[in-house]
N, C-alpha and C positions, 0 to 999 in steps of 0.2 A: 273208361267212360263213367262219369258221375251222374247219378240220377237223384233228383230231389223228390222224395215221396211226400210232397206237400203242395197244396194250391195257394199257400200264403204268399201274397205279393211282397210282404215285408221280408220273408226268408229269401225269396228270389232276388230281391234288390240287394240284400246284404251280401249274398254270394257273388252277384255281378260286381258290386263295388269292390270286393276283395280280389277281383280279376279271375274268378273261377269260371271254367266252361262246364256246363251241365245242361241236362234236359229235365223237364218236369213230368212226373208221372204220379199224380196224387193217389194215395192209398185210401180206400174206403174202409175204415174200421170203426167199431162202436167205441166211442170215447167216454162211455159211462164209467163213473167211479164205482169200483167194487165195494161191497160192504166191508167195513173195517180197514180198507186199503189206505195206507199212509201216503201223503203227497209224493215223497221221494220214490216209492215203489210204483206209484201211479204214472209218473212221467217216464220212468224207465220202461215200464210195461208198454205204454202207448208208443213210445219212440221205437221200441223193438218190433211191435206188431205192425206199425206202419212200414218200417224198412223191410220186414220179411214179406209183407203183402205185395209190395212193389217189386221185390226181388223175384218173386214167383213168376212175374210177367216180364222180367228184364232179359235182355239179350246176354249171351255168354260173355263173361269178363267184366260185367258191370259192377260198379260199386254203388250201393244205394244208401242215401242219407235220409233217415227218419228223425223227426224231432217233435216234442210236445212241451208246451209251456203252461205252467199254472202259477197262480198267485196264492201264497199261503199266509193266512192270518190266524193266529191262535190255533194252529194245527189243522185248520180247515182249508181245503182247496177251493179257490174261487175261479171257476172256469169262465167260459164265455156266458154272458147273461142270456137268459131265455126270452126276455122282453124288457121294455123300458123300466117297469117297476123293479125288476131284478137288478138292472144296472144301477138304479138309484139306491137300492138296498146295499149293494156292494160298495158303492162310493161312500155311503154314510158310514159303513164299517171301517173303511180305509182312512177316512178323514181324520187328520191330526195324529196319525199313528205310523209306526214303521211296520213293514211286512217284508216277506221274502218272495223272490221270484225264482222258480226252479224250472230249468229246461233240461229235459232228458234228450240226449243225442245218441243215435245208434247208427253205426255203419255196418252194412251187411253185404256179404259176397258169397258166391258159391265156392266152397273149398272142395278138396278131394273127398272129404268125408261128409259132404252136404253143406247146408248153409252155416256160415260163420258170422258171428257178430262181435262188435266192440261197442260197449254201452258206457256212457259217463253222464254225470249230471253237473250242471253249473248252477251255483246259487248266488244271488245278488240281494243285498238288503237295500230296501228303498224307503226313504222317509217321505211321508205324504203330509203336506200342510193341511190345516183345517179348511174345510170347504163349507160355505153356507148352503142352506137348502136351495136358495135361488141359484147359486153357482152350479150345484149339482143338476138341478132341473135344466138350466141353460145348456150345460155340457151334454147331457143326455139327449136333448133336443137336436143336437148337431148330427146324431147318428154315429159319431166316431166310436163310442164305447161298445157298440153292439157286436162286433166280431172279435173282441179282444179279451183275453183272460183278465179277470179282475175289473173289467169294464173301463179300462183306460189304455191310452196309447202314449207312452212317454215321449215318442217322437212327434206327437201332434199337440193339440191344445192342452192336454193334461200336463205338459212340461211346466206350465206356470205354477203348479202345485207340488212340484218335486224339487225341493231345495238341495238335496244331496242323496247320494247313494254310495254304497260300499260294494265294489265288485265290478263286474262287466256290464257296461251300458248296453251293449248289443244283445246280451242275454235278455234284458228287459224288453227290447224290441221284438225278440223272438228267436234269436239264434246266436250263441256265443261263438263268434267267428274265429277267434284265436284258438279256442279249444277244438273247433271243427278242423282247422288246419293242422293242428298237432295230431289229432286222431287220424286224419287222412294220411299223414306221413307214416304212422304206425301200421295202418291197414295196408298201405301199398307195400311195405316191407313184408308183411305177413302173406301177401298174395304172390310174392316173387318165388 
């Protein structure tokens, strides 16, 4: 039994589209960035914490999937905006520049010696076209940026400002599906 430790509708949709059967059991963890924490360590930590929190409540034999995505520009993590002004700030920073999207993925299960985890990170480089102040204001007014790392959704209206990327598109949406499938195969082998 696969459990998704996330309430993200995008992650659920990606798993469904890949033909996976799963249930949703969101994990409530503090997503604050720790002082001096690097973005790579941040997404690994949160993915692991989410998976382990959901595993603690999961039925025996469950495999739990936790994930966390951040947008990284100049070494700074850009998470979900706290308000519209923060969304505008993030989009101004991204405008006309390339950035990286990192998603930490963790699979957790109960082993003979206690909880076991498999953690990996997918990185995609995204090129963002220049946006005018008016375009940024109009985009923010749609509400789309408000629940997304970096204040944009590549699968939505922001697609018009992303001419190219290098890496996994689904990672930018919120879950690197091919990596998850590969990890699931390895985790299933480990639980046999």
